[in-house]
C-alpha positions in Angstrom: -24.9 10.0 -1.1 -22.7 12.2 1.4 -19.8 9.7 1.1 -19.4 9.7 -2.4 -19.2 13.3 -2.2 -16.3 12.7 0.2 -14.4 10.2 -1.8 -14.7 12.3 -5.1 -13.6 15.5 -2.8 -10.5 13.6 -1.9 -9.5 12.4 -5.5 -10.0 15.6 -6.6 -7.2 16.9 -4.0 -4.8 14.3 -4.6 -5.0 15.4 -8.7 -4.6 18.9 -8.4 -1.8 18.3 -6.0 0.0 15.7 -8.5 -0.3 18.4 -10.6 1.1 21.1 -8.8 3.7 18.9 -7.7 4.8 18.0 -10.9 5.2 21.6 -11.9 7.7 22.1 -8.7 9.4 18.9 -9.7 10.4 20.5 -13.4 10.9 23.8 -11.8 13.7 22.4 -9.8 14.8 19.6 -11.9 13.8 16.8 -9.7 13.9 14.4 -12.4 14.7 10.7 -13.0 17.0 10.3 -15.7 17.0 7.0 -17.2 20.3 4.6 -16.8 20.7 0.8 -17.8 18.5 -0.4 -14.8 15.8 2.1 -15.6 12.4 1.0 -17.2 12.0 4.4 -18.9 13.5 6.5 -21.8 13.1 10.1 -20.9 13.6 12.3 -17.8 10.2 12.1 -15.7 9.5 14.5 -12.8 9.3 12.2 -9.7 7.9 12.9 -5.9 4.0 13.1 -6.8 3.4 9.9 -4.6 3.5 13.1 -1.6 0.1 14.1 -3.2 -1.5 10.4 -2.1 0.0 11.3 1.3 -1.1 14.5 1.8 -5.0 13.4 0.7 -5.1 10.4 2.6 -3.8 11.8 6.0 -5.9 14.9 5.8 -8.9 12.9 4.8 -8.3 10.3 7.9 -7.8 13.4 10.1 -11.4 14.9 8.8 -13.0 11.2 9.5 -11.3 10.9 13.0 -13.0 14.4 13.8 -16.2 13.8 12.3 -16.7 11.0 13.9 -16.4 12.2 17.5 -12.6 13.1 17.8 -13.5 17.1 17.8 -16.5 16.5 20.0 -14.5 18.2 22.8 -14.8 21.2 21.6 -17.9 21.4 24.1 -20.3 22.9 21.3 -24.0 21.3 21.1 -24.1 22.5 17.4 -20.8 21.0 16.3 -21.6 17.5 18.3 -24.6 17.3 16.4 -23.1 17.9 13.0 -20.4 15.1 13.6 -23.2 12.8 15.0 -25.3 13.5 11.5 -22.4 13.2 9.6 -20.5 10.4 10.5 -24.2 8.4 10.9 -24.5 9.1 7.0 -21.0 8.4 6.1 -20.9 5.1 8.3 -17.7 5.8 9.4 -15.6 5.3 12.6 -11.8 5.6 13.2 -10.4 5.9 16.8 -7.5 7.7 18.5 -4.7 5.3 18.1 -5.3 4.6 14.9 -5.7 7.9 13.8 -2.3 8.3 15.6 -0.5 5.0 13.8 -1.1 5.8 10.7 -0.2 9.9 11.1 2.6 8.8 13.1 4.1 6.1 11.2 3.0 7.5 7.6 4.2 11.1 7.9 7.9 9.8 8.9 8.1 7.4 6.3 6.7 9.6 4.0 9.2 12.5 5.0 12.6 10.4 4.6 11.5 9.4 1.3 10.6 12.9 0.3 14.2 13.7 1.8 15.4 11.0 -0.2 13.8 11.8 -3.4 15.6 15.8 -3.2 19.3 14.0 -1.9 20.2 10.3 -1.2 19.5 9.2 2.3 22.1 6.4 3.3 20.3 3.2 3.4 21.0 2.6 7.0 19.1 5.9 8.3 16.6 5.1 5.7 15.6 1.5 7.6 16.2 3.1 10.9 13.2 5.4 10.3 11.3 2.2 8.7 11.8 0.3 11.8 10.9 2.9 14.1 7.8 3.5 12.3 6.7 0.1 11.9 7.0 -0.2 15.6 4.9 2.8 16.2 2.1 1.2 14.3 2.2 -1.8 16.0 2.1 -0.1 19.8 -0.9 1.9 18.8 -2.6 -1.4 17.1 -1.4 -3.6 20.0 0.8 -5.9 17.7 0.0 -8.9 15.7 -3.2 -10.5 16.8 -3.5 -13.9 17.5 -4.0 -16.0 14.2 -5.7 -19.1 13.4 -3.9 -21.7 11.6 -6.3 -24.9 10.8 -8.2 -24.4 13.6 -5.6 -23.5 16.1 -5.1 -19.7 17.6 -1.6 -18.4 17.5 -0.5 -16.5 20.4 2.6 -15.2 19.3 3.2 -12.7 22.0 6.6 -10.5 21.8 7.5 -12.7 18.8 4.5 -11.6 17.2 5.5 -7.7 17.5 9.0 -8.9 16.4 7.6 -10.7 13.0 5.1 -8.2 12.4 7.7 -5.4 12.6 10.0 -6.9 9.9 6.8 -8.0 7.6 5.5 -4.1 7.8 9.2 -3.1 6.9 9.7 -5.5 4.1 6.1 -4.7 2.8 7.1 -0.8 3.0 10.6 -1.5 0.9 9.3 -4.6 -1.7 6.6 -1.5 -2.3 9.6 0.8 -3.2 11.0 -2.3 -5.2 8.1 -3.0 -7.2 7.3 0.5 -8.0 9.4 0.6 -11.3 6.9 1.0 -14.4 4.2 3.6 -15.3 0.9 2.5 -13.4 1.8 -0.9 -11.4 1.9 0.8 -7.8 -1.1 2.6 -8.5 -3.2 -0.4 -10.0 -1.8 -2.5 -7.3 -2.7 -0.3 -4.7 -6.3 0.8 -5.7 -6.8 -3.2 -6.2 -6.1 -3.9 -3.0 -7.8 -1.0 -1.1 -11.0 -2.4 -3.4 -10.8 -5.6 -2.0 -10.1 -4.5 1.5 -13.0 -2.3 1.7 -15.0 -5.3 0.2 -13.9 -7.5 3.3 -14.6 -4.8 5.7 -18.0 -5.0 4.6 -18.2 -8.6 4.3 -17.1 -9.3 7.8 -19.7 -9.5 10.3 -17.1 -8.9 13.6 -16.1 -5.8 11.7 -19.3 -4.1 10.5 -19.1 -1.1 8.1 -17.4 1.3 10.3 -13.9 1.4 8.9 -14.8 0.6 5.6 -14.2 4.2 4.1 -10.2 3.8 5.4 -8.9 1.8 2.2 -11.6 3.7 0.2 -9.8 7.2 0.9 -6.6 5.5 0.1 -8.2 4.2 -3.3 -9.0 7.8 -3.8 -6.0 9.6 -2.9 -4.1 6.9 -5.2 -6.6 7.6 -8.0 -5.7 11.1 -8.3 -2.3 10.4 -8.8 -2.7 7.7 -11.1 -4.4 9.8 -13.5 -1.1 11.3 -13.8 1.2 8.3 -13.8 -0.8 5.9 -15.8 1.2 5.0 -18.9 3.0 6.8 -20.5 3.6 8.6 -17.1 4.0 12.3 -16.5 5.3 11.9 -12.7 7.0 9.4 -10.7 5.5 8.2 -7.3 9.0 8.5 -6.0 10.1 7.1 -2.3 7.8 9.2 -0.6 5.0 7.5 -2.1 5.8 4.3 -2.5 7.0 3.8 0.9 4.1 5.6 2.1 1.5 3.0 0.5 3.2 -0.3 1.4 3.7 0.7 5.1 -0.2 2.2 5.0 -1.2 -1.2 3.4 0.4 -3.1 6.2 -1.1 -1.3 8.9 -4.8 -1.6 7.8 -3.9 -5.0 7.1 -2.8 -5.3 10.9 -5.6 -3.5 11.9 -8.3 -5.2 10.1 -6.8 -8.9 11.6 -7.4 -7.1 15.4 -11.0 -7.0 14.6 -11.4 -10.4 12.4 -8.2 -12.5 12.5 -9.1 -14.1 9.3 -8.4 -10.5 7.7 -5.0 -10.8 7.6 -4.9 -14.3 5.7 -7.6 -12.0 3.0 -5.1 -9.0 3.0 -2.0 -11.2 2.6 -3.8 -13.0 -0.7 -4.9 -9.5 -1.8 -1.1 -8.6 -1.7 0.0 -11.3 -3.3 1.0 -10.1 -6.9 3.8 -7.5 -5.1 4.7 -10.1 -1.9 5.6 -13.0 -4.4 7.8 -11.0 -7.2 9.5 -8.8 -4.7 10.5 -11.8 -2.6 11.5 -14.4 -5.3 13.4 -11.8 -6.7 15.1 -10.9 -3.4 16.2 -14.2 -2.7 17.3 -15.5 -6.1 19.7 -12.3 -6.0 20.7 -13.3 -2.7 21.6 -16.7 -3.5 23.5 -15.3 -6.4 25.6 -13.0 -3.7 24.2 -9.8 -5.4 23.5 -6.7 -3.0 19.7 -6.8 -2.8 19.6 -3.2 -2.0 21.0 -2.0 -5.2 18.9 -0.9 -8.4 18.4 -3.6 -11.0 15.7 -4.4 -13.5 15.0 -8.4 -12.5 11.5 -8.3 -11.3 9.0 -10.0 -13.1 7.0 -7.5 -13.7 10.0 -5.8 -15.4 11.0 -8.9 -17.7 7.2 -9.0 -18.7 7.0 -5.2 -19.6 9.9 -5.8 -22.0 8.2 -8.8 -23.4 5.0 -6.9 -24.0 6.7 -4.2 -25.1 4.0 -2.3 -22.6 4.0 -1.0 -19.2 0.1 -0.6 -19.6 -0.6 -4.2 -20.3 1.5 -5.5 -17.5 -0.2 -2.9 -14.8 -3.8 -3.6 -16.1 -2.4 -7.7 -16.1 -1.8 -6.9 -12.4 -4.8 -5.4 -11.4 -6.9 -8.0 -13.5 -5.3 -10.9 -11.5 -6.4 -9.1 -8.1 -9.4 -8.8 -8.7 -10.4 -11.9 -10.8 -8.6 -14.3 -8.8 -7.0 -12.9 -5.8 -10.1 -11.0 -4.7 -12.8 -14.2 -4.8 -10.3 -16.2 -2.7 -9.7 -13.3 -0.2 -13.9 -13.6 0.3 -13.9 -16.9 1.0 -11.6 -16.9 3.3 -13.3 -13.8 4.9 -16.6 -15.5 5.1 -15.1 -18.6 6.5 -15.6 -21.0 3.5 -11.7 -21.2 3.2 -9.3 -21.9 5.6 -6.6 -18.8 5.6 -3.4 -20.6 5.1 -5.1 -22.9 2.4 -6.4 -20.0 0.8 -2.9 -18.1 0.9 -1.3 -21.4 -0.4 -4.4 -21.9 -3.4 -3.0 -18.3 -4.3 0.8 -17.7 -4.1 1.5 -21.4 -5.8 0.5 -20.1 -9.0 2.0 -16.7 -8.7 5.3 -18.5 -7.7 5.3 -20.3 -10.7 4.1 -17.3 -12.8 7.0 -15.2 -11.2 9.8 -17.9 -12.2 8.1 -18.2 -15.6 9.0 -14.6 -16.1 12.6 -15.2 -14.7 12.1 -13.3 -11.4 15.6 -12.8 -9.8 17.6 -14.0 -12.9 20.7 -12.0 -14.5 19.4 -9.8 -17.4 20.9 -10.9 -20.5 21.6 -8.0 -23.2 21.0 -8.1 -26.5 
């Protein structure tokens, strides 16, 4: 089938690009040098997440073109080719969605790339983050009305503001959670897999956009081959921020087609959202500077407890697939109220984060 070859091609592109970026990072000495807050022991190249950015953005541009975006070339043969291939792939991406992902994703990746090479002040990074989030919401028409216990909430301009803060938080928490080998890649892969399944199960969405999360999935796979414990290269800010924003953007886009999917995606993202949020709240309550690097996330405590990055990364993936995904499916199918689904999932995840001392001061031994 054509779509299998397309996905394999994207994954291969990401794998090759990550290898090239590793060589570049080693040549330019762009290394993540261990310090007292690090979870790794040896200097490791960083910036490999740029391969995810290039692979995904290139693939959605091609997807848009095949779906009819390039039909204005005015050639019958070209238009026929578009129709045949797009039909075979069961794909579809409209121009507003393309512009939302390309514009915002490109900006966030660029500021992350610059920060990987030389430090960019936090205020300038946040400015780009907020502008990028706003760009996404403008093209996707903001946060759609959300169903809550049978009542549809129309949030209007407050919804824009709320969604902007949410996207910026998701972008940054993904950066915070990218602290041990493989964890950010495994999280993105399992969330994207779940997102594609939700698209296919949602009657109001159909199969037109199911390939979007799968293209991101394959872009991450190619990178993860190099990043799986023990990592040969790190993602860097260019990749982690990009992934957080893209996952949030796909969530907003899905909710526009089926509002229940907002809650379903929020469930899929639960592991990262809960760990980062609980950690942030507890650190702020102690009066710490939340933007300073640290090792107090639950996943970092877990990695030290078990002495393995691989065990923790795979545990995240397992919980996503075996626990979060089935609940998200029930919400999508209308078998479970979205808010109740979030409560069912987030309650044990919060307890798990507290069990692993998320946000507490690390005691040196």
